[in-house]
C-alpha positions as CSV (number, residue, x, y, z in Angstrom):
1,M,-8.4,-25.9,-0.9
2,Q,-9.6,-25.5,2.6
3,D,-9.2,-29.2,3.2
4,L,-5.5,-28.9,2.3
5,V,-5.1,-26.0,4.8
6,E,-6.8,-28.1,7.5
7,E,-4.5,-31.0,6.8
8,L,-1.4,-28.8,6.7
9,T,-2.4,-27.1,9.9
10,G,-2.9,-30.4,11.7
11,L,0.5,-31.6,10.7
12,L,2.2,-28.4,11.7
13,E,0.3,-28.3,15.1
14,S,1.2,-32.0,15.8
15,K,4.9,-31.2,15.3
16,N,4.6,-27.9,17.1
17,M,6.0,-26.2,14.0
18,K,5.6,-22.8,12.4
19,L,5.5,-21.9,8.7
20,A,6.8,-18.8,6.8
21,V,6.2,-18.1,3.2
22,A,7.9,-16.0,0.5
23,E,5.7,-15.3,-2.5
24,S,6.2,-13.6,-5.8
25,C,3.8,-14.5,-8.6
26,T,1.0,-15.4,-6.1
27,G,1.2,-11.9,-4.5
28,G,0.2,-13.0,-1.0
29,L,-2.5,-15.5,-2.0
30,L,-0.9,-18.4,0.0
31,S,-0.5,-16.2,3.1
32,T,-4.2,-15.1,2.8
33,T,-5.4,-18.6,2.3
34,L,-3.5,-19.8,5.4
35,T,-4.6,-16.9,7.6
36,H,-8.3,-17.2,6.7
37,R,-8.4,-20.1,9.1
38,P,-9.1,-19.1,12.7
39,G,-6.1,-19.9,15.0
40,A,-3.6,-19.5,12.1
41,S,-1.2,-17.7,14.4
42,K,-0.4,-21.1,16.0
43,I,1.2,-22.3,12.8
44,F,1.9,-19.2,10.7
45,D,5.0,-17.0,11.5
46,C,5.2,-14.6,8.6
47,G,4.8,-14.0,4.9
48,F,6.9,-11.9,2.5
49,V,5.6,-10.8,-0.9
50,T,8.8,-10.2,-2.8
51,Y,7.4,-9.4,-6.2
52,S,10.3,-7.4,-7.6
53,N,13.9,-8.6,-7.9
54,E,14.9,-5.7,-5.7
55,S,12.6,-6.9,-2.9
56,K,14.0,-10.4,-3.2
57,I,17.5,-8.9,-2.8
58,K,16.6,-6.6,0.0
59,S,14.1,-8.6,2.0
60,L,15.3,-12.1,1.5
61,G,19.0,-11.5,0.9
62,I,19.1,-13.1,-2.6
63,P,22.4,-11.8,-4.2
64,A,21.7,-9.7,-7.3
65,Q,24.3,-11.8,-9.2
66,F,22.4,-15.0,-8.3
67,I,19.2,-13.6,-9.9
68,E,21.2,-12.4,-12.9
69,T,22.7,-15.8,-13.4
70,H,19.7,-18.0,-12.8
71,G,16.7,-15.6,-13.3
72,A,14.2,-14.7,-10.7
73,V,12.0,-17.5,-12.0
74,S,14.2,-20.5,-11.4
75,A,14.6,-23.5,-9.2
76,E,17.8,-22.0,-7.7
77,V,16.2,-18.7,-6.7
78,A,13.1,-20.5,-5.3
79,E,15.2,-22.7,-3.1
80,L,17.4,-19.9,-1.9
81,M,14.3,-17.8,-1.1
82,A,13.1,-20.6,1.1
83,R,16.5,-21.2,2.7
84,N,17.1,-17.6,3.4
85,L,13.6,-17.2,4.9
86,I,14.5,-19.9,7.5
87,E,17.2,-17.5,8.7
88,K,15.0,-14.4,8.7
89,S,12.0,-15.9,10.5
90,D,11.1,-18.0,13.5
91,A,9.7,-20.7,11.2
92,D,10.6,-24.3,11.2
93,L,9.4,-24.8,7.6
94,T,9.4,-22.3,4.7
95,V,8.0,-22.3,1.2
96,S,8.6,-19.9,-1.7
97,I,6.8,-19.4,-4.9
98,T,8.2,-17.6,-8.0
99,G,6.8,-17.8,-11.5
100,I,5.2,-16.2,-14.5
101,A,1.4,-15.8,-14.0
102,G,0.9,-13.8,-17.2
103,P,-0.7,-12.8,-19.3
104,D,2.7,-11.3,-20.4
105,G,6.3,-12.0,-19.5
106,G,6.7,-15.5,-20.8
107,T,9.4,-16.7,-23.1
108,P,9.9,-20.0,-25.0
109,S,12.2,-21.3,-22.2
110,K,10.1,-19.8,-19.4
111,P,6.5,-19.7,-20.6
112,V,3.5,-18.1,-18.8
113,G,2.3,-20.6,-16.2
114,L,5.8,-21.8,-15.2
115,V,6.1,-21.7,-11.4
116,F,9.0,-22.8,-9.1
117,F,8.5,-23.7,-5.5
118,G,11.2,-23.8,-2.9
119,Y,11.1,-25.3,0.6
120,A,13.4,-25.5,3.6
121,L,13.2,-27.2,7.0
122,K,15.1,-25.7,9.9
123,G,18.3,-27.6,10.4
124,G,17.3,-30.0,7.6
125,S,16.7,-30.4,4.0
126,S,15.8,-27.9,1.3
127,G,14.7,-28.3,-2.3
128,S,12.6,-27.1,-5.2
129,L,10.2,-28.3,-7.8
130,S,8.5,-26.7,-10.8
131,Q,5.1,-26.9,-12.4
132,N,3.6,-25.6,-15.6
133,F,0.0,-24.5,-15.1
134,P,-2.5,-23.7,-17.8
135,G,-5.1,-21.0,-17.7
136,K,-5.5,-17.3,-17.0
137,R,-3.5,-15.4,-14.4
138,N,-5.9,-16.0,-11.4
139,E,-6.1,-19.7,-12.3
140,I,-2.3,-20.0,-12.4
141,Q,-2.0,-18.3,-9.1
142,T,-4.7,-20.5,-7.5
143,Q,-3.1,-23.7,-8.9
144,A,0.3,-22.5,-7.5
145,V,-1.2,-22.1,-4.0
146,V,-2.8,-25.6,-4.1
147,T,0.5,-27.1,-5.3
148,A,2.4,-25.3,-2.5
149,L,0.0,-26.6,0.1
150,K,0.2,-30.2,-1.3
151,H,4.0,-30.0,-1.4
152,L,4.2,-28.8,2.2
153,I,2.0,-31.6,3.3
154,T,4.3,-34.1,1.5
155,V,7.4,-32.6,3.0
156,L,5.9,-32.9,6.5
157,Q,4.8,-36.4,5.9
158,K,8.2,-37.4,4.7
159,S,9.8,-35.8,7.7
160,E,7.7,-37.9,10.0
161,S,10.2,-40.8,9.3
162,S,13.2,-38.5,10.0
163,S,14.4,-36.6,13.0
164,V,12.3,-33.4,12.5
């Protein structure tokens, strides 16, 4: 995982960009992973742990009706978390993670291990993706962090051919 942090850090530094994160089911694990690296302040602006729906509403400005309509664990909420974080931070790139780490809380349509990721580039694109992870709670959380790091690297690499 540290190799991914190094690669992401190098890309962010080369573009003079800062990252902000909004985490739910990972409970701050991505922020912790990023800030374990000395010099993280060059690339890391802030992290929000918005575990409850109320904190998503209050801290990230997600409308309650939006959560009621789509569910807190959804592509729509993940993308809006990332887009709203761009406005609430000094970051150039944001990522959000929302999911069901278990062992409880899953349903047939949203099983334990389902995680949604959102991203947004300042003045640019935004999007989301989802992944189903096997394993216990801590394994799901770790896999989610690894996926977020890989996705951020991909977003930055793709942006190299655009005007970011």
